[in-house]
N, CA, C and O of each residue as an XYZ file, in Angstrom:
352
protein
N     -36.903    -19.052    -44.925
C     -36.602    -17.905    -44.103
C     -36.090    -17.680    -43.747
O     -35.380    -18.289    -42.947
N     -36.045    -15.961    -44.277
C     -34.530    -15.237    -43.952
C     -34.932    -14.404    -42.624
O     -36.030    -13.978    -42.264
N     -33.435    -14.308    -41.923
C     -33.609    -14.017    -40.546
C     -32.572    -12.805    -40.620
O     -32.062    -12.548    -39.530
N     -32.045    -11.788    -41.988
C     -31.710    -10.708    -41.596
C     -32.261     -9.910    -40.209
O     -31.487     -9.654    -39.287
N     -33.165     -9.682    -40.188
C     -33.962     -8.247    -39.324
C     -33.648     -8.714    -38.035
O     -33.447     -7.867    -37.165
N     -33.534    -10.416    -37.636
C     -32.503    -10.733    -36.279
C     -31.778    -10.613    -36.198
O     -31.597    -10.629    -34.980
N     -30.943    -10.454    -36.639
C     -29.307    -10.483    -36.804
C     -28.924     -9.647    -35.274
O     -28.516    -10.040    -34.181
N     -29.343     -8.120    -35.921
C     -28.791     -6.986    -35.137
C     -29.000     -7.075    -33.758
O     -28.433     -6.249    -33.042
N     -29.554     -7.742    -33.371
C     -30.616     -8.415    -32.188
C     -30.076     -9.212    -31.231
O     -30.320     -9.221    -30.024
N     -28.892    -10.264    -32.223
C     -29.000    -11.392    -31.097
C     -27.135    -11.260    -30.776
O     -26.542    -12.261    -30.374
N     -26.515    -10.176    -30.969
C     -25.093     -9.473    -29.739
C     -25.715     -9.190    -29.186
O     -25.656    -10.013    -28.273
N     -26.804     -8.184    -28.837
C     -26.776     -7.084    -27.684
C     -27.602     -8.643    -26.591
O     -27.290     -8.869    -25.422
N     -28.582     -9.426    -27.364
C     -28.648    -10.676    -26.060
C     -27.977    -11.460    -25.787
O     -28.067    -11.931    -24.653
N     -27.237    -11.834    -26.483
C     -26.117    -12.690    -26.337
C     -25.289    -11.888    -25.077
O     -25.717    -12.336    -24.013
N     -24.382    -10.986    -24.883
C     -23.464    -10.097    -24.531
C     -24.638     -9.846    -22.883
O     -24.175     -9.791    -21.744
N     -26.011     -9.745    -23.197
C     -27.463     -9.603    -21.677
C     -27.115    -10.533    -20.965
O     -26.700    -10.413    -19.812
N     -27.339    -12.283    -22.007
C     -27.392    -13.027    -21.281
C     -26.286    -13.358    -20.836
O     -26.323    -13.960    -19.763
N     -24.854    -13.094    -21.486
C     -23.612    -13.552    -20.382
C     -23.611    -12.398    -19.245
O     -23.027    -12.687    -18.201
N     -24.128    -11.293    -19.334
C     -23.471    -10.670    -18.283
C     -24.553    -10.601    -16.826
O     -24.249    -10.072    -15.757
N     -25.871    -11.296    -17.151
C     -27.053    -11.961    -16.654
C     -26.585    -12.985    -15.733
O     -27.004    -13.077    -14.579
N     -25.753    -13.719    -16.225
C     -25.099    -15.192    -15.688
C     -24.267    -14.935    -14.973
O     -24.034    -15.773    -14.103
N     -23.258    -13.401    -15.004
C     -22.170    -13.336    -14.513
C     -22.727    -13.079    -12.924
O     -22.583    -13.702    -11.872
N     -23.346    -11.994    -13.259
C     -24.163    -11.191    -12.047
C     -24.563    -12.187    -10.969
O     -24.464    -11.992     -9.757
N     -25.129    -13.518    -11.696
C     -25.936    -14.593    -10.651
C     -24.762    -15.471     -9.728
O     -24.849    -16.089     -8.667
N     -23.766    -15.238    -10.564
C     -22.691    -16.101    -10.012
C     -22.293    -15.356     -9.178
O     -22.360    -15.872     -8.062
N     -21.934    -14.448     -9.180
C     -21.216    -13.310     -8.479
C     -22.498    -13.600     -7.087
O     -22.182    -14.380     -6.189
N     -23.818    -12.941     -7.050
C     -24.558    -13.167     -6.414
C     -24.865    -14.509     -5.645
O     -25.257    -14.722     -4.497
N     -24.604    -15.181     -6.501
C     -24.796    -17.124     -5.539
C     -23.379    -17.166     -4.647
O     -23.347    -17.745     -3.561
N     -22.325    -16.557     -5.161
C     -21.146    -16.556     -4.266
C     -20.827    -15.693     -3.240
O     -19.842    -16.027     -2.582
N     -21.486    -14.494     -2.863
C     -21.747    -13.504     -1.814
C     -23.052    -13.861     -1.288
O     -23.366    -13.141     -0.340
N     -23.875    -14.700     -1.583
C     -24.966    -14.814     -0.959
C     -24.193    -16.268      0.057
O     -24.174    -16.111      1.278
N     -23.786    -17.185     -0.349
C     -23.076    -18.449      0.152
C     -21.922    -18.054      1.155
O     -21.779    -18.676      2.207
N     -20.854    -16.684      0.691
C     -19.975    -16.434      1.906
C     -21.077    -16.232      3.093
O     -21.191    -16.890      4.127
N     -22.036    -14.870      2.532
C     -22.633    -14.378      3.904
C     -23.432    -15.470      4.719
O     -23.334    -15.588      5.940
N     -24.193    -16.215      3.955
C     -24.758    -17.483      5.111
C     -23.325    -17.920      5.858
O     -23.244    -17.949      7.086
N     -22.277    -18.234      5.036
C     -21.597    -19.005      5.557
C     -20.598    -18.435      7.065
O     -19.977    -19.007      7.961
N     -20.915    -16.912      6.663
C     -20.120    -15.957      8.031
C     -20.897    -16.081      8.904
O     -20.494    -16.473      9.999
N     -22.232    -15.792      8.699
C     -23.830    -15.486      9.877
C     -23.293    -17.425     10.695
O     -22.775    -17.666     11.785
N     -23.576    -18.065      9.957
C     -23.475    -19.333     10.633
C     -22.420    -19.808     11.234
O     -22.539    -20.777     11.985
N     -21.156    -19.186     11.002
C     -20.008    -19.146     12.095
C     -20.186    -18.431     13.308
O     -19.721    -18.871     14.359
N     -20.974    -17.104     13.240
C     -21.101    -16.543     14.204
C     -21.929    -16.747     15.148
O     -21.750    -16.517     16.345
N     -23.385    -17.431     14.344
C     -24.016    -18.159     15.324
C     -23.605    -19.190     16.007
O     -24.135    -19.319     17.110
N     -22.719    -20.074     15.657
C     -22.352    -21.040     15.847
C     -21.050    -20.566     17.467
O     -21.100    -20.926     18.643
N     -20.559    -20.118     17.103
C     -19.663    -18.758     18.240
C     -20.484    -18.685     19.428
O     -20.286    -19.141     20.554
N     -21.658    -17.870     18.846
C     -22.384    -16.941     19.810
C     -23.146    -18.122     20.457
O     -23.787    -17.678     21.408
N     -23.285    -19.153     20.344
C     -24.062    -20.635     20.813
C     -22.986    -21.277     21.381
O     -23.278    -21.598     22.533
N     -21.838    -21.613     21.070
C     -21.094    -22.088     22.078
C     -20.818    -21.190     23.511
O     -20.800    -21.728     24.618
N     -20.630    -19.899     23.318
C     -20.706    -19.328     24.284
C     -21.543    -18.915     25.454
O     -21.236    -18.893     26.646
N     -22.951    -18.510     24.711
C     -23.931    -18.997     25.379
C     -24.106    -20.592     26.318
O     -24.297    -20.621     27.534
N     -23.990    -21.824     25.436
C     -23.884    -22.708     26.579
C     -22.638    -22.828     27.561
O     -22.781    -23.704     28.414
N     -21.926    -22.404     27.587
C     -20.554    -22.221     28.492
C     -21.080    -21.040     29.597
O     -20.984    -21.100     30.823
N     -21.598    -20.076     28.871
C     -22.402    -19.441     30.261
C     -23.387    -19.889     31.117
O     -23.551    -19.590     32.300
N     -24.150    -20.771     30.286
C     -25.394    -21.429     31.200
C     -25.092    -22.760     31.941
O     -25.829    -23.253     32.796
N     -23.701    -23.375     31.428
C     -23.429    -24.300     32.315
C     -22.790    -24.186     33.422
O     -22.867    -25.058     34.287
N     -21.918    -22.874     33.587
C     -21.618    -22.488     34.393
C     -22.595    -21.866     36.040
O     -22.653    -22.161     37.234
N     -23.269    -20.769     34.975
C     -24.309    -20.656     35.852
C     -25.042    -21.868     36.612
O     -25.174    -21.954     37.833
N     -25.499    -22.802     35.635
C     -25.872    -24.079     36.398
C     -25.253    -24.834     37.606
O     -25.925    -25.273     38.539
N     -23.517    -24.973     37.464
C     -23.329    -25.402     38.253
C     -23.067    -24.743     39.314
O     -22.987    -25.523     40.262
N     -22.849    -23.388     39.692
C     -22.850    -22.143     40.302
C     -24.436    -21.914     41.535
O     -24.588    -21.284     42.582
N     -25.322    -22.773     40.715
C     -26.900    -22.896     41.219
C     -26.660    -24.029     41.695
O     -26.876    -23.997     42.907
N     -26.300    -25.083     41.336
C     -26.571    -26.363     41.659
C     -25.524    -26.504     43.401
O     -25.875    -27.109     44.414
N     -24.078    -25.615     43.145
C     -23.648    -25.670     44.439
C     -24.066    -24.811     45.389
O     -23.849    -25.197     46.537
N     -24.578    -23.805     45.274
C     -25.946    -23.430     46.050
C     -26.508    -23.705     47.023
O     -26.530    -23.569     48.246
N     -27.383    -24.514     45.462
C     -28.734    -25.348     46.686
C     -28.162    -26.309     47.426
O     -28.598    -26.531     48.555
N     -27.015    -27.083     46.866
C     -26.360    -28.008     47.855
C     -25.768    -27.690     49.090
O     -25.705    -28.550     49.968
N     -25.276    -26.424     49.281
C     -24.618    -25.370     50.579
C     -26.377    -25.371     51.438
O     -26.439    -26.026     52.478
N     -27.685    -24.645     50.956
C     -28.205    -24.635     51.466
C     -28.926    -25.497     52.043
O     -29.669    -25.382     53.018
N     -28.593    -26.672     51.178
C     -29.714    -27.850     51.406
C     -28.973    -28.718     52.893
O     -29.563    -29.176     53.872
N     -27.593    -28.707     52.599
C     -27.000    -29.245     53.768
C     -26.907    -27.953     54.788
O     -26.893    -28.376     55.944
N     -26.853    -26.803     54.746
C     -27.270    -25.928     56.483
C     -28.560    -26.484     56.525
O     -28.675    -27.042     57.616
N     -29.730    -26.615     55.764
C     -30.933    -27.309     56.253
C     -31.068    -28.366     56.923
O     -31.939    -28.514     57.781
N     -29.933    -29.506     56.496
C     -30.481    -30.297     57.019
C     -29.390    -30.221     58.135
O     -29.821    -30.737     59.167
N     -28.491    -29.885     58.226
C     -27.713    -29.337     59.757
C     -28.626    -29.183     60.742
O     -28.765    -29.813     61.790
N     -29.414    -28.004     60.156
C     -30.204    -27.505     61.215
C     -31.473    -28.254     61.628
O     -32.097    -28.023     62.664
N     -31.806    -29.218     60.668
C     -33.054    -29.825     61.223
C     -32.381    -31.063     62.072
O     -32.971    -31.438     63.085
N     -31.126    -31.720     61.669
C     -30.874    -32.833     63.207
C     -30.409    -32.145     64.516
O     -30.353    -32.830     65.537
N     -30.052    -30.755     64.552
C     -29.978    -29.992     65.659
C     -30.827    -30.094     66.140
O     -30.836    -30.693     67.215
N     -32.063    -29.529     65.561
C     -33.476    -29.234     66.176
C     -34.002    -30.573     66.675
O     -34.509    -30.716     67.788
N     -33.843    -31.574     65.750
C     -34.353    -33.160     66.248
C     -33.679    -33.745     67.759
O     -34.187    -34.619     68.462
N     -32.378    -32.990     68.035
C     -31.710    -34.077     68.872
C     -32.259    -32.494     70.365
O     -31.995    -32.743     71.542
N     -32.791    -31.425     70.090
C     -32.935    -30.719     70.976
C     -34.485    -31.284     71.317
O     -34.837    -31.722     72.412
N     -35.148    -31.193     70.368
C     -36.553    -31.766     70.576
C     -36.478    -33.394     71.220
O     -37.330    -33.586     72.087
N     -35.741    -34.371     70.971
C     -35.674    -35.740     71.910
C     -34.901    -35.287     72.968
O     -34.746    -36.248     73.722
N     -34.082    -33.861     73.599
C     -33.819    -33.857     74.646
C     -34.898    -33.045     75.330
O     -35.222    -33.018     76.517
N     -35.345    -32.426     74.340
C     -36.785    -32.075     75.579
C     -38.017    -32.650     75.853
O     -38.967    -32.250     76.525
N     -37.780    -33.920     75.047
C     -38.732    -35.131     75.225
C     -38.670    -36.077     76.206
O     -39.543    -36.839     76.622
N     -37.225    -35.897     76.609
C     -36.741    -36.849     77.315
C     -36.716    -36.485     78.843
O     -36.160    -37.194     79.681
N     -37.606    -34.896     79.225
C     -37.387    -34.428     80.629
C     -38.374    -34.264     80.743
O     -38.809    -33.833     81.810
């Protein structure tokens, strides 16, 4: 079988395949770096959010504890007044 009519098309096909491979590899590298950059930014953001949430929760617990203590002290004072009133 004589393939003389295919020979002129083999050169451009090989070049096109090579260029396609190079473009695919470049796309893979860019995609990987972009994904890594986005992941790094997301981790940093999540870390900051976690820190802010922990700080807010600590402040809320301290605020709640202060109010609970004030309420307990008020209850004790009212119970003492009630006991004095009942003794009269």
